[in-house]
N, C-alpha and C positions, 0 to 999 in steps of 0.2 A: 798311614791313616791319621797319625797325630798331626803331621804337617797339613793335611787337607782340612782337619778340624780347625787348626789355628787360622788357616786361610779363610775358612768360612766365617769365623768370628771376626776377623779383620774386615772382611767385606761387609758384614752386617753393621759393624760399628761405623764404617765409612759411610754407609747409606744413611744411618741415623744422623750423622754429623752433617751430611749434605742437606738433609731435610730441614735441620735446624737453621743452617746458614741461609737456605733459600728463603725462609720466612713463612709464616703461617698464611699470609695473604694468598699465596698460590693455591692453597688447599681449596679456597673458595672460588677459584676461577671458573669451575664448572657450574657454580651456583648462580652466576650472573643471569638474571631473567631477561627473556625477550618480551616482545609486545604481548604475548599470550600467557605470560607467567602468572600463576595464582600465588599471590604473596602470602597466603595462609599456609602454603606448603613449604615449610622451612627445612633446609637440609643441614641439621646441626650435629649429626653423629660424629663428624670429624672433630668438632670442638669438644663435645662432651667426653669423648674417649681419649683425649690427648692431654697429657700433663704439661702445663706451662711453667717453665722455669722462671725465676724472678728476673733473669736477664733478658727474657723475651718480651716482645710487645704483645700483650694479650689482646685477643680479638673476640668480639661477639658477632652474632648475626642479627641484623635488623632488616626485617622484611626481605630476607634472603640475600642481603648484601653484607659483606664483611665490613665491620666498623672497628677500627683500632681504638682501644681505650687509651685516653691521653693521660700521661702521668705528670703530676706536679707534686714535688716533695714526696710525701708518703701516701698520697691519694691518687686514685684513678678517676677520671671523668668519662662518663658514657654520654656523648653528645648524640642525641637520637632525633630522627626525623619526626615531623608532625604526625605522620601516619601511625607512629608507635604510641602516641600520647594516650589514646583510649583503647588500645588493642595490645594487651600484654602478650598475646599469642604470637605477635610478630617479632618478639625479642627472644633470643636463645638464652639458655642459662649461662652463668659465668663459667669461664674455663676453670678447670681444676687448678688449685694452687693460688687462686685469687680470693682473698677474704672479702666477703660481701660488705663488711663494715668499712672497708677501705675504698668503696666505690660510691661516687656521687652521680646519681642519675639525673640528667637534664634533658628536657624535651622541648623541641620547637613547637610552634603552633601556627596554623593558618597558611603557611607557605610551603611550596613544594621542596622536595629534596632532589638534588641532581648528583648522580654518581658518574664520575668519569674515570675510566681505567686506561692508562696508557699502555702501549705495546710493551714497553720495558718493565712495567710494573713499579716504576719509581718516578718521582717528580723532579729528581735531581737535575736532569738536563734542561728542562724547560724553565726551571727556576734559576739556572746559572747564566743563561743568555736568552734574551728575547728573540734572537734570530733562529733559535732551535725550534723546529716543528716536529711533532711526534704523532703518529697515528694512534687512535684511541677508540673507545666505545663510550656511548652516553646512554644513560637510563634515567628517566624522570619519574619519581614516585610522588604522586599527588597526596595532599593531606588526608584524603579519604581512603588511601591504600591502593588506588588504581595506578597502573603504569600507563602514562600517556604517550611515552616515546621510548623506543629502544633502537638505536641505530649506530652504525659505524661512523666515526669522524675521519675526514681526510687528515685532519691534524688538530692539535691543541698547541698553543704557543703563548709565551708571555707577551705583554704589550704595555704601552705607556712609556712615559719618560721618567720624571721624578717619582711617580707612584710605583714604578717598577724598581727603580734603583734604590730608593730610600727605605723601603719596607720589606719585611719578610713575608707579609701577606701580599701575594702578587696578584695583579689583574691579569686576565687571560683573554685570548681570542680563540674561538673554535670555528672550524669550517666543516659542515656536514658534507658527506659525499654526494647526497642528493638534497635539493631544496625541500624544506618541510616547515610547517607551522611549528612554533616552539613556544611553550608556556602561554598559549592563547594568542600569541602575536602572529602576524601574517607570515606566510612562508618565506624562507630565505635560506641561504647557505651559511652566511657569515654572521656571527653573534659575538657580543662583547660581554664579558663578566667583570663588572667594576667592583673592586675590592673595598672602596671607600675607606681605606686604611687610615687616612689622616682626618677623618670626620667622626668624632665621638658619638654623633647622633645616627650615623649611617644613612641619613635620609635627605641630605641636602641636594644631591643629584635628582632625586625623585621630586622634591619640592620645586626645583627650578624647571624641571620638565613639565610639571603640572602648570606652572605659570606660562611657560612657552607654548604649551598646547592651548591654553586659554587665549593666547595672543595669535594663534594660528601660524606659528613659525614652522618651517620645514623640518621634517623628521623629529617631531616633538611628542610622538605618541609615548604614553607611559611605559616604563619597563616593568620587570617583575622581580620581586625579592625572592631569593632561594637560599637554601642551605647547601653548600657544596662539599662533597666528599670526593677527594682526589686520591685514587689508589687506596681506597678504604680509610683514608685519614680525613677527619673533619677539619676543613680549612676555613670555615667561617661563613658569615652572612655575606651574600653577594647580590648585586643589582644587575640583572641581565637586560641588555638593550640591543636594538638593531645596530649594525655597524653603519657609520656614515658612508654611503656609497651610492653610485649611480646604478640603480636597478628599478625594475617595474614597481616593486612593492616598497621601495625605499625613496630615494630622490629620483622621481620619475621625469627625467629630462632626456634629451637625445643622447644616446650612448655613442659618443665619438670614438671611444676606444674600440668598441666592437666594429664600428664602421671601418676603422683603420686596419684592424686585423683582417677584415674581409677583403679590403683593397689589396692587402699584401699576402693573402692566402696563408695566414699563420695565426696561431693562437698564443704566441709568445713574442711580444714586441721587445722584450728585454734583451734578446739576442743581438739586436742591432747596436752598433758602436755608439758610444756617447760622443756628443759634439758640444764643446764648451766655448763660451766667450767669458769675458770678465764678469758678466752679470746674468748669464743664462746657461742652462744645461738642457740639451735636447738629445734626440736620437737620430742617427743617419738612416731614417726609414725611407725607402725609395718611392713609395706611392701614397698619396693622400686621397681620401674620399673627395667627391666633388664639392661638398659643403664642409668647410672647416670652421664655421662661425660658432659652433656649439655641438654638444654641450660640454662645458668645462666645470669642474669642481676644484676649487683652489683653497689652500689653507695658509693663513698668515702665521708666521712662527717668530719666536724670539731670535734676534740676530745671532746671539752667542751660540745658541743650540743649533741654529740653522747652519752656521759655519762649520760646526763640528761634524755635521751629518751630510755635508754636500755629496760625499761619495755614496751614501746610502740612498739619497733621494733620486728617483727616476728622472724627473724633470723639474726645473724651477726657473724663476726669474726674479730680479730685484729692480724695483722702480727707482726713479731719480731721487725720491725722498727717502730711499733706503728701506722701503717696505719689502720684506722677504716673503715670497709666496712659493709654496710647493704645489705642484700639480698632483692632485689625487686621482683625477680622471680627465684625460688619459694620463695614467701613471707614467708611461713611456710615450712622450709626445714627439712628433716630427719637428724638424726645424721650422717649417712653415707654421705649424700649430703654435709653437712657443712664441714665434714672432707675432702672430695674430693676437693671442691673448695678452701678451706683454704690451703691445701697442694699445689695445683696448683699455686695459687697466691703467696704463699711463694717462690716457685721455680722461678717465674717471678721476684719477688723482689730480690732474691739472685743473679740472673743473671744480673739484671740492676745495682745493687750496687757493683758488683765485678769489679775489675780493668780490667779483661780480657773479661767481658761480659758473663761469663759462671757460671752456678750454680754448685758449687763444689759437691753438694749432688747428683744431677741427671745427671750431665754432659751435660745438655742442655744449649745452648746459648740463649740470649734474642731474637735473630732473629728467632730462632726455636719456641719460646714460644709466642711471640706477633706478631700481624700484624703491622710491622714497619710503613707502609705507613699511616695507620689510626692514629697511635700515632704522626707521624710527622705533619699530617694535623690538628689534635686536638691541638697540641702544638701551631702551627702557628695561629689558630683561637684565642686561649686564649691570646697569646702574642700581636698579632696585634690589637685586640680589647681592650687591656689593662684591661681585665676582672679581677675585684677585687677578685673574687672567683675562678680564673682560676686554675684548677687542685687540688682544695682544697675542695670545697663543690659543690653540684649539679654536681658532676663529675662522669659520668657513664662509665662503661666498660661492655663488654659482651663476652660470650664464648658459642659457639654452641657445639653440640655433636661431639666427635672425629670421628664419622662415616661421618660427613659432613665437618667440619673444626675445628680442635682442638686448634686454636690460640685464644689469648685474643685480642679483638678489643677495641679501644678507641671510646667512644660515647655511646648513642646518645647525642646530644647537648641540653643544658638547661641553662636558667637563666643568662641573659646578661643585666639586667637593670643598674647594676653598672659597666659600661664599657665605652669605648670611651671617657674617661676624665670626666665622671660623678662623682661628689663628694658630695653625699647627707650628710646633717648635722648630721643625726643620727649615722653615722659611726664614727664621730670624724674627726681628721685631715686626709686628703687624698689628694695626689697630683693629679693635672690634666695635668701634663706635657706629651706631646706626644713623647719627645725625650729621651726615656729610654729603656734599654734592661733588663728585669727582670729575664729571664730564668725560670720564675715562682718560684723564690726562695725568694722573699722579703716579703711575707706575714708571719705573726708569726705562722700560722698553715700550712705552705707550705709542700707539699709532697716532699719526697726525690727523687722521681722517675725522674721527668722531668729535674731538674737541672743537674742530673748526665747523663741522656741520651743526653742532649745537648752537653756535653763535649766529647761524644764518636764520633770519627772521621767519621765513616760511617753514623751515625744518623745525625750529623751536616751537612754533605755533602748533604743529602737528604733534609734537611731544606732549605738550600741555593738554591738548584735546583728547589724545588717546589715553593719557593717564587719568584725566578727570572722568571720562565716560566709561572706560573699560577696566582700568586697573585699580584705582583707589577703592571702589566698592568690593572688588574681588580680594584685596589683601585681607580684609576682615574674614572672608570665607577661608582664605588660605591659612590664617592663624587659628581660627576657631573650629574649622571642620576638616580640611585636608590634612593639616599637621597631626591632629589627634588620631585620625584614621590611619595614617602611615605609622605613627608610633604604636598604635594598638596591634597592627599587623606584624610589626617587626620586634616587639618587646621581648618575646621569649627567645627568639633567635639571637637578638642583640645580647641577651644575658649569656648565652653560650659563647658568642664571639668575644665578649669581654674577658671571659675566663681563658679561652684558648689563646688570645693575643694580649694577655694582661701586661706583660713586660713592654710590649710595643706601645700600648696606651700610655703607660707611665713615662716611657722615654720621650714620647711626643707631646707631653704636657696634657694628655687627655685623661687625667685622673678624675675629672668631673664625671658624676654618675650619668647614666642614660636618662634618668628622670630629670636631672638638672639640665642636661643638654636640650631636652625637649622644652623645658620651661624657658631656657635662654632663647631658643628659637622663637617661641611665641611672643616673648617680650620684644625681641629684636624686630620682628615683622610689624608689630603694633607701633613701636617707636619710629620705625622707618616710614610707615604710613603717615604718622603725625607730622614728621619733619617734611616729607615730600608734599603733603597736602598744603603746607605753608608756602613751599617753593612754587608749585605748579598750579594750584587751585587758587590760593589767596594771592599768589604772585608777589610775595615779599622779596625784595632784593636781598641777595645773599652774596657774601664775599668769601674768597678762599684765602686762608692763612696757611702758609707753607713753612715748615721748619726743615732746614738743610744741615747735614753733617758732611763736611768736606765735599760739597757740591752735589751730594746725593740726597734725594728726598727722604726724610726720616718720618715725618708725620704731617698730616694736613687737618685743618679744622674748617668748618663752614660756619660763618657768623652772619646773622641777619643784620641788616642795616640799622645802625643806631645802637646795637648791642656792643658790649665790651669784649676784649680778648679773654679767652678761657685760660685756665692755669696751664702752663707749659710743663711737659714732663722733663725729668732728669734722665738723659739717655743712658742706656747700658752699653758702653763701648768696650769691646772685648780685647782690643789690643793693649799692650802694656805701656806703662810710663806716660800716662796722660792725666791732665787735670782739667775737668770741665768747669769753665768759669761762668757760663750762662749763655743767653741768647742775645744777639744784637742784629740790627739792620746792617745793610751793606756799608752805610756811612758811619757805623759804630754806635748808633743810638740804641739805648735800651728800650725794651717794650714798655708801653704805658698801658697798664691793665685797668685804668680808670677812664680812658678816652673812648668815646663812641667810634665805631668803625664805619667808614664810608668808601672803602676801596680794598682791593686785594693787597695783601701784604706778605712779605717774606722775611724770615729771620734765619740767621746762621749761627751755628754753634761756635763758641769761643773756647778753644782748647789750647792749653799750654803744657 
């Protein structure tokens, strides 16, 4: 009997230990609401009756969802959805063992909360590699307490490049099992959750999309700000948008990928063997549809990143000028398709780069090959927003079938967190000046296309007309109406995000307050308008002053004709044993800060 009693005690203790190790989040798995859930009916008894040790992660229930209290030093933070702001009944009592005076309650306002619970109950895998996909469920809690969506996800995964690698606050992609409207946007399966981790205002992507939408560019519909809870943990303010893709409710062009799948009676073209040349990658796909002239969605990428990821890319090609393009649709393209789109883009490039605007091989002018209006508007969006990656990376183009429209279009729009004067620390030195005209030429990986298009008289005339008629007046509205509205919508959520990711903000140089970030944006847009009005409406001649350090562009200035050089910065060079002596021209002359400027000029650092 004694041995049996001891065994019973051991089994009981083992059970308790397993419960503790499993974690409290699993207690709430049965409480995840579906589309018919009444959020006023909270299931809190498990929490109220359970003692939480100091070593545990304490959990409360918010509108029926487990929310882990986030600990910092000796305090706990309860980051709560907007639905809980004016409805205390949606919040459970604190777990036993948690002193109420140690808890800071914070509430979002105006924006939905999104709860995503992965199959494993942890975010570790999807945060360790963006190639990991994990099934999950999603529930959307609106600010009024209603649940607008509760569905299974085919998967959630990390996404992005530097935004995924450089920050603990990760961006994500989700794929619904069945297409559905999401957060008021048109139905689809694929959605992107932008973390905006390097943007202290959190709203630059939204600002740029607003301007892009005003300009009528492809897939520029506004996204939706949300508070994201991943496996019960508040992970911050996110901006949810459509994925850039060829679909009926997205980029609505001919779906060549679907046509190719149909021709080969398969839904997985990735199974076909890769076929390489020194400048292309295709797939050994046996059958092509009758028409392979479109549609194509391609993305220009940084050469360095492109070369690192050639194995990951389904199909690609490189032009004679070294422009690297990834095929996004068809992702896995046949040899014939890659040859076709490569030849077409090469003709576009030849025409753009030629002095007369005509491809000498085909005889076609650039106006015949591209939709000039979309290129003008895309250039203006990049230039006005001061987009660091403008025309360089996340730069999309598309072409439909010749049976519909055989021209190349610029767009859809994507990735504007490093814009409007944002200078995140992980980039290194980056100017936040609003008074410069880059022509998209000052990045070390700049495309040759836009700077040359800018110098073509007809293209330049359309830039000036579009800016004068459609953009200059709108920039006042962007600064005085759109910006304050976005700031008001996100302010409460941004306050929670700043506490949750405080160390990340500090490490990235984002110690500027949210209010100061918004004030900076307002001033930047206004100053940008003042400067560009002089360039494109008053048509004042402007010259580019470029500073180089060891052959790489360090800083640029735009100086109006007859004005003098601005003060040059003293560079912060991080490698050891250097002595910065100043700036000189190539022939060794020192800059004359009193002489009027009548031409572009370049200066190089003198280092000993």
